[in-house]
C-alpha positions, 0 to 999 in steps of 0.5 A: 498478493494480486491473483491473475484474472486467468488464474495462472498465477499472481499478477506482477505488482508493477503492472497493476500500478501502471495499468490500473492505479496510475491511470486512475491517479491521473484522472483525479489529478493526483501525483505519481503514485507508488507502492511506498507512497501507499504504504506510508499513507496507510501508516499515517491513517493508522496513526491518525485513527489511533490504531494501537502501535503494536497492531500497526507494527505487526500489520506492516511487518516491523519487528520493533515499534520504534521503526514505526514511529 
């Protein structure tokens, strides 16, 4: 959930990607960033840091650990 600066409710996640994330990614010379790419990158980071599978599964909202693996 991304709160709106004017406290009128949540920001639309697409707007955050277009207005904040994509411009910074372009400045850094990164490829097109998507929420799915960020989710997969975060999962990879958890696995590399040896976060327990059960904790990573819960964090990602999966019902079974084999989905994560």
